[in-house]
Steps between C-alpha positions, in 0.01 A plus 500: 500500500650691207672754733653211700623347183661827382660546838642145500630543143655835587669347804627202300648737226662722773653193660643375164644845414657534847646140483645567158643835608651345805644201319659732236644726777664197676617347170674837421650516848629146469658576163669813646631310792603220272731713278494870483764486224272312246466721182262470211604623156195507283468598131151637426242221506727196560458194295715289723605496872852395572682461836856600504690350806870589519770551744707768328788471751598857416619341168521687172375198305173462699443862497526508129293188481216672693511799263472266202194328655332835574566625138368176350190519727419841354564378139280184543231657713583287808461596861823414684473451881843557631599320812857589617679276736796577725779254587427411866167338429536437133435121493193504710362820347541373144316172584226714663456732209485203252235328701295827521537554122379148450199545721430839332494320166719749327565454134869447537792505749851641451729399788874454576481298819777295645496118483331331806249214536229757603562727208504211244172379660338851469613523133366146411167574676459828304584338176253212572233764561548610143714804558784561263825587684822662387799444720818715514702211659500164324274238650476131466122469526349317206201697379392633166390816682847589629747707286849612590595843347864602552857434402666182397729473803746260332547745216524778753789321670679429164470867394624605834806276468576653159489845636712409805767354269560830339452722805858495624822587317722316752516187287361150558385338703276776629436454875123524563274549810126460461226654721160344455191700589327185639589166650584195296317186558199533730563421860162341518533276196848421380373347183349832360735682273495878529558766222837560665590134445410516139688824449805355662473195269519735201786697658712199589441336157690791338763493776575138450505514127696825439733478794514880524345546841585366849203490729640604845169496690128519479308685776138571545289720720291299742362817661504874464729509805790380295469692169714536196718759661612274766535208262719706268729605799517137588602400156767771488644399839499121449596512126730803449589366159134536369474670167123513438193485722172396345169612648152383393283804568523882478494560873801267551684633210499847633589395837808314373599788285488741795722272704763503212502869506530517884788261495684678221498191290378669175696345214601209725162333541203548271131406523293316257138560613136465425243763435519865393438832684653846494755403764607184311530706178732738685722218633528342151609832342749529774637145435415376851230269356616338178154394382158371606237254403161651436217256580239729344250491801268750324458265197442204728229681694329622178514153348351348815178694454499411124527138594205517745282687240590259238380209714141622451533496119709179459474219750859399420762713649876446514629383826824673448546857351861598477602862540828601352801596720700782359853610552611862562857637536658839446461439127128498490370620839393839357258306279294393804 
């Protein structure tokens, strides 16, 4: 009987091993099929596991934000699971990634998803599960586990207006065209106020109080099919008296500057933009871009990880962490 017992035990052991191996194989295959772009950035023996879910939109701010998250992960011994998202499926993918992070019981989530009922529900569910969440876009969800880390967009609008008011030497009022990088109020829920709405409130408050700027038009990109280059050309065609065009991210700032050069309007129309890269520095030194707002994406990303790590030490975490918006012109651009 002993030999029969040993054979049965060996067969059972072999079955368990084979089943486990098969399960791991299929789990790995599912993960690969799910998202071949997912990246893990791990520092040594990680103390924390955070999920970074962002749609960079090829934008300088979010690229810098990601770098800040990675560096903070290394400094605070946190594993960062990076899940990049592309525009065509951004809303659905963001919700999917948040739900997966929730089910995986990660220690924290950093996400910049767009407002939608499904996204809000996914965020609220993860917070209810005990996961602390840092959002890069302001949310209205009431939870002590939700923190916004980013710019004060009203202040951003005020500072932008101050910069615009000195950008042109043609006298007042300065004729202004604005290109927003995202839509204003949500098409799904008109009651939700976007960051663009808040920024415009700050901008218009200065316009109304100082009477130095005349707002000719406000345009926004509703898709990549109609980009900043096309919108800049539209402003120049429909408003030939425009003096300044204001853009709210680095990609749009560069696109608008290129159009000014192509149309031989250097000195006639100037750009006030957002973000800093080598091409923007070049255009500032050439006088094509008068100045830019720097939203300090790197600092926001770094601080996001610090907030998540701090949630394990102190149960109270601020729901709003403001990151400074700086101004750069030809006077100080070499300091950046």
